[in-house]
C-alpha positions in Angstrom: 147.2 186.1 104.1 149.6 183.6 105.7 152.2 184.4 108.3 155.5 185.4 106.7 158.8 184.5 108.3 161.2 187.3 108.0 164.1 186.6 105.6 167.8 186.8 106.5 170.9 187.1 104.4 172.4 184.3 106.5 169.5 181.9 105.8 168.1 180.3 102.7 165.0 178.3 103.7 164.9 175.0 101.9 162.0 174.2 99.7 160.3 170.8 99.9 162.2 169.8 96.7 165.5 170.7 98.5 164.4 168.5 101.5 163.7 165.6 99.2 167.3 166.0 97.8 168.6 166.0 101.4 166.7 162.7 101.9 168.3 161.2 98.8 171.7 162.4 100.1 171.0 160.7 103.5 169.8 157.5 101.8 173.0 157.3 99.6 175.3 157.8 102.6 173.5 154.9 104.2 173.7 152.6 101.2 176.9 153.6 99.3 180.4 155.1 99.9 179.2 158.8 99.5 176.2 161.0 99.2 174.0 162.4 96.4 176.9 163.9 94.3 177.2 164.6 90.7 179.9 165.8 88.3 180.1 168.0 85.2 183.0 167.1 83.0 184.6 169.5 80.4 187.0 167.9 77.9 189.6 170.4 76.5 191.4 170.1 73.2 194.7 171.0 74.8 196.5 171.3 78.2 195.2 174.1 80.6 197.5 175.9 83.1 196.9 174.5 86.6 198.1 177.4 88.7 196.3 180.0 86.7 193.1 178.0 86.8 193.4 177.5 90.5 193.9 181.2 91.2 191.1 182.3 89.0 188.6 179.7 90.3 189.4 180.7 94.0 188.8 184.4 93.3 185.5 183.5 91.5 184.2 181.2 94.2 185.0 183.8 96.9 182.0 185.7 95.5 179.6 183.0 96.6 179.7 182.3 100.4 176.7 179.9 99.9 179.1 177.4 98.5 180.4 176.9 102.1 177.0 176.7 103.7 175.5 173.9 105.8 172.1 172.6 106.9 170.4 173.8 110.1 166.9 174.0 111.5 165.2 177.3 112.6 163.2 177.8 115.7 160.1 177.4 113.4 161.3 173.9 112.6 161.9 174.8 109.0 165.3 173.6 107.6 167.6 176.2 106.0 171.0 176.6 104.4 173.2 178.5 106.8 175.2 181.0 104.7 178.5 182.3 106.2 179.2 186.1 106.1 182.0 185.5 103.6 183.6 182.6 101.7 185.4 180.5 104.3 187.5 177.8 102.8 190.1 177.0 100.2 189.3 175.8 96.8 189.6 172.0 96.5 191.4 171.4 93.2 193.3 168.2 92.6 195.5 167.5 89.6 196.2 164.1 88.0 198.3 162.9 85.1 196.6 160.4 82.9 198.9 158.2 80.7 196.1 157.5 78.2 192.4 158.1 77.5 191.7 154.5 78.4 192.5 155.4 82.1 190.5 158.7 82.0 187.2 157.0 82.9 188.7 155.3 86.0 190.0 158.6 87.2 186.7 160.4 86.6 184.9 157.7 88.5 187.4 158.0 91.4 186.7 161.8 91.5 182.9 161.6 91.7 182.9 158.7 94.3 185.2 160.5 96.7 183.1 161.8 99.7 183.3 165.4 100.8 185.3 165.8 104.0 182.5 167.4 106.1 179.0 169.0 105.8 180.4 172.4 104.8 182.2 171.1 101.7 180.0 170.8 98.6 182.3 171.5 95.7 185.6 170.0 94.3 187.5 170.4 91.1 189.7 167.9 89.4 192.1 168.7 86.5 193.3 165.7 84.5 196.3 166.0 82.1 195.9 163.5 79.3 199.2 162.5 77.7 200.3 166.2 77.9 198.2 166.9 74.8 194.6 167.3 76.2 193.1 168.0 79.6 189.8 167.5 81.4 188.2 169.5 84.2 185.6 167.7 86.4 183.5 169.8 88.8 182.1 167.4 91.5 179.2 169.0 93.3 176.7 168.2 96.1 173.2 168.0 94.6 172.0 169.8 97.7 173.9 172.9 96.4 173.1 172.6 92.6 170.8 170.8 90.2 172.3 169.9 86.8 171.5 173.1 85.0 172.5 175.2 88.1 176.0 173.5 88.0 176.3 174.2 84.2 175.3 177.8 84.8 177.8 178.2 87.6 180.5 177.2 85.1 179.0 179.6 82.6 179.3 182.4 85.1 183.0 181.4 85.6 183.5 181.9 81.9 181.9 185.3 82.1 184.1 186.2 85.1 187.2 185.3 83.1 186.0 187.5 80.2 185.1 190.5 82.4 187.3 190.0 85.5 184.7 191.9 87.5 184.0 190.6 91.0 181.2 193.0 91.8 179.1 192.1 88.8 179.3 188.4 88.8 176.7 187.7 91.5 174.3 190.5 90.4 170.7 189.3 90.1 171.3 186.0 92.0 169.1 186.0 95.2 170.5 184.0 98.2 167.4 184.1 100.4 164.1 182.3 100.1 160.8 182.3 102.1 160.0 179.5 104.5 156.7 178.5 102.8 154.9 178.2 106.1 151.4 179.1 104.9 148.6 177.8 102.7 148.6 174.5 104.5 145.2 173.3 103.1 146.7 173.7 99.6 149.7 171.6 100.6 147.6 168.8 102.1 145.4 168.7 99.0 148.5 168.4 96.8 149.7 165.7 99.1 146.5 163.8 98.6 146.9 164.0 94.9 150.5 162.8 95.0 149.5 159.9 97.3 146.9 158.8 94.8 149.5 158.8 92.0 151.9 156.7 94.1 149.1 154.2 94.9 148.2 153.9 91.2 151.8 153.2 90.4 152.1 150.6 93.1 149.2 148.5 91.6 151.6 147.0 89.1 154.9 146.6 91.0 157.8 147.8 89.0 160.7 145.7 88.2 163.9 146.6 90.0 167.4 145.0 90.1 168.5 143.6 93.4 170.9 146.1 95.2 174.2 144.7 96.4 174.4 144.7 100.2 178.0 146.1 100.5 177.6 149.7 101.7 181.1 150.7 100.6 180.2 150.2 96.9 181.1 152.9 94.4 179.3 153.9 91.2 180.6 153.0 87.8 179.9 154.8 84.5 179.7 154.3 80.8 179.7 157.1 78.3 178.0 156.7 74.9 178.8 159.6 72.5 177.1 160.3 69.2 178.7 162.4 66.5 176.9 165.3 64.9 175.4 163.2 62.1 174.2 160.5 64.5 172.8 163.2 66.8 170.9 164.7 63.8 169.5 161.3 63.0 168.3 160.8 66.6 166.6 164.2 66.7 164.9 163.4 63.3 163.7 160.1 64.6 162.3 161.8 67.7 160.5 164.4 65.6 158.9 161.6 63.4 158.0 159.4 66.3 156.8 161.9 68.9 156.9 165.5 67.5 158.8 168.7 67.6 161.0 169.3 70.7 159.9 165.9 72.1 163.3 164.2 72.2 162.9 163.3 75.9 160.0 160.9 75.4 161.8 159.3 72.4 165.0 158.8 74.4 163.1 157.4 77.3 161.3 154.9 75.1 164.6 153.6 73.7 166.2 153.3 77.1 163.1 151.5 78.6 163.3 149.0 75.7 167.0 148.4 76.3 166.4 147.9 80.1 163.6 145.4 79.3 166.1 143.4 77.2 168.4 143.4 80.3 165.6 142.0 82.5 164.7 139.4 79.8 168.4 138.2 79.5 168.4 137.8 83.3 165.0 136.0 83.3 164.0 138.6 85.9 160.3 138.9 86.6 158.5 142.3 86.4 154.9 143.4 85.9 156.0 146.8 84.7 158.9 149.1 84.3 158.8 152.5 86.1 161.1 155.4 85.2 161.4 158.4 87.5 162.3 161.4 85.3 163.5 164.8 86.4 162.8 167.7 84.0 163.9 171.3 84.0 161.8 173.7 81.9 163.4 176.9 83.1 164.7 179.5 80.7 168.4 180.4 80.9 167.7 183.6 82.7 165.5 181.7 85.2 168.3 179.3 85.9 170.7 182.2 86.7 168.2 183.7 89.1 167.8 180.3 90.7 171.4 179.3 90.5 171.7 177.4 93.8 169.6 174.5 95.2 167.0 172.5 93.4 164.4 173.6 91.0 163.6 170.6 88.8 160.2 168.9 88.5 159.4 165.2 88.5 157.3 162.9 86.3 156.8 159.1 86.5 156.4 156.9 83.5 155.2 153.3 83.8 154.7 150.7 81.0 153.5 147.1 81.3 155.9 144.5 80.1 153.7 143.2 77.3 153.8 146.4 75.3 157.5 147.2 75.7 158.6 145.6 72.4 156.1 147.8 70.4 158.0 151.0 70.1 155.1 153.0 68.5 152.7 151.9 71.3 155.3 152.5 74.0 156.1 156.0 72.6 152.5 156.9 72.6 151.9 155.7 76.2 154.9 157.7 77.4 153.8 160.8 75.5 150.2 160.5 76.9 151.4 160.0 80.4 153.5 163.1 80.1 150.5 165.1 78.9 148.2 163.7 81.6 150.6 164.4 84.5 151.3 167.9 83.3 147.5 168.6 82.8 146.7 167.1 86.2 149.4 169.3 87.8 151.4 166.3 89.2 154.8 168.1 89.0 153.3 171.2 90.8 151.6 169.0 93.4 154.8 167.1 94.1 156.6 170.4 94.7 153.8 171.8 96.9 153.3 168.6 98.9 157.0 168.1 99.5 156.9 171.2 101.8 155.1 169.0 104.3 158.0 166.6 104.5 160.4 169.1 105.9 159.2 168.6 109.5 160.2 165.0 109.4 163.8 163.9 110.4 165.5 162.2 107.5 165.7 158.7 109.0 161.9 158.8 109.7 161.1 160.2 106.3 163.1 157.4 104.6 160.9 154.8 106.3 157.7 156.6 105.1 159.0 156.7 101.5 159.9 153.0 101.5 156.3 151.9 102.3 154.1 152.5 99.2 156.4 150.9 96.6 158.0 148.5 99.0 161.4 150.2 98.6 161.2 150.1 94.8 161.3 153.8 93.9 161.8 153.0 90.2 163.3 150.6 87.7 165.7 153.4 86.7 166.1 157.1 86.8 166.4 159.3 83.7 167.2 162.9 82.9 167.9 164.9 79.8 169.8 168.2 80.0 169.1 170.2 76.9 171.4 172.6 75.2 173.7 174.4 77.6 175.0 177.9 77.1 178.7 177.3 77.8 181.1 179.2 75.6 183.4 177.1 73.4 186.5 177.9 75.5 187.9 178.6 78.9 191.2 180.6 79.3 191.9 180.2 75.6 191.5 176.4 75.8 188.8 174.9 73.5 186.1 172.7 74.9 185.5 169.6 72.9 182.7 168.0 74.9 180.6 168.4 78.1 178.8 165.6 79.9 177.3 164.7 83.3 178.2 161.9 85.7 175.6 161.7 88.5 175.6 159.1 91.3 172.2 157.6 91.4 169.9 157.2 94.5 169.9 153.6 95.8 167.4 152.1 95.1 167.3 151.8 92.2 171.0 152.4 91.7 170.7 152.7 87.9 170.3 155.8 85.9 170.6 157.3 82.4 171.6 160.9 81.8 171.8 162.6 78.4 172.9 166.0 77.5 173.4 168.0 74.3 176.6 170.0 73.6 177.9 171.6 70.4 175.7 169.6 68.1 176.4 166.2 69.8 174.3 164.1 72.1 176.0 162.3 75.1 174.4 159.5 77.2 176.0 158.4 80.5 174.9 155.1 82.2 175.4 155.3 85.9 175.2 152.2 88.0 176.1 150.9 91.4 179.1 148.5 91.2 177.8 144.9 91.4 174.2 145.9 90.2 175.0 144.9 86.6 178.0 143.3 85.0 180.4 144.8 82.4 178.8 142.5 79.8 175.4 143.8 80.7 176.5 147.4 80.4 178.0 146.6 77.0 174.7 145.1 75.9 172.8 148.2 77.2 175.1 150.6 75.4 175.0 148.6 72.2 171.2 148.2 72.2 170.6 151.9 73.0 173.0 153.1 70.2 171.6 150.8 67.6 168.0 151.7 68.4 168.6 155.5 68.6 170.4 155.9 65.3 168.3 153.3 63.4 166.5 155.0 60.5 162.9 153.7 60.6 161.4 152.2 57.5 158.6 154.2 55.9 155.1 152.9 56.2 153.8 150.6 53.5 153.0 152.6 50.3 155.4 155.4 51.2 159.0 156.2 50.3 
């Protein structure tokens, strides 16, 4: 039995996955205007009351002192999240008036690109009034505090708080402490060996990557592609036919990889392969509540040679088989286990180590699909029309695609560093993705 570090209500020891997210935060602060931040956006069908929302949000957040935590290192060298005795800080809620929906996207981009003021601020809300007929609530969050489903669940808890108005019950069942994972070192080193072998195999065919602009003050830009219910149904039917039941992620990834290859082709950019880094979250809704804070996603890597990209059937099968092979080989588990070893390294040194195997090319792009969320259809009597995510993407690669499903509709957000691709290229990406996703495939010869 390994040595167990005593737990403390003031400390949440960070997992290896958490430390990787801290590394990404450090890298983004070195290469862009802000850190590893993301944003969940709720679009309402009418105007919501600002003062009432502010008061209720403040009382709700006061139940979670961890929101105001900061990073520290223990005497055992293990990094942890220092949790204050009580919530110490005022809710950051900014309001805007938007003259038209055409200006909304610029405002939302401004919100998610604004750095937090210090290392104890990890959450900010922005309420946007659109032409005095609709409104929009954006929750900007530090990825060191939440992953995507954790952020959605936090908003779901806020809805439950509004329904019950019970402070004492809202945080019931949510643990705020975690072990230090300072045991079973042989297991961690063996996992690290397996992960290193995987990285070496990926590096044999260098992935294509777009050149990153050198200006470190650059912000991220975003493009939202929405699908109506009928289009979404078509997409899910296409995924079922091409890959199988509940396999929309490989299908969406196939289409996106094909669209990205068209972008490279238009640029005459050379690439031996395309590499997608994909985050997945297989937890149940109850698991997510119990693991509300910090990071609990797993990672998979999908690589395809350029010469098979155009063949959608072959590409889909390759992505599907790579998913099965990595899960069977325990790659997501090994990454999680091996990442515990990284916590001893200071972030600047760790960045240099990460850069070596793939020569700074972490991936061609990043992809994530957040499945159905459990948000209720309204907040404070105001109906929710849509929900989508706006993550800033680690640089490199500075390009990401993030899809989610809400109320029968699929959303896809393209996130890219300003200057990485042009407006014309983003338009082309969006057009190609939309057309390929909702295209109804022709039946095989002799059928239909």
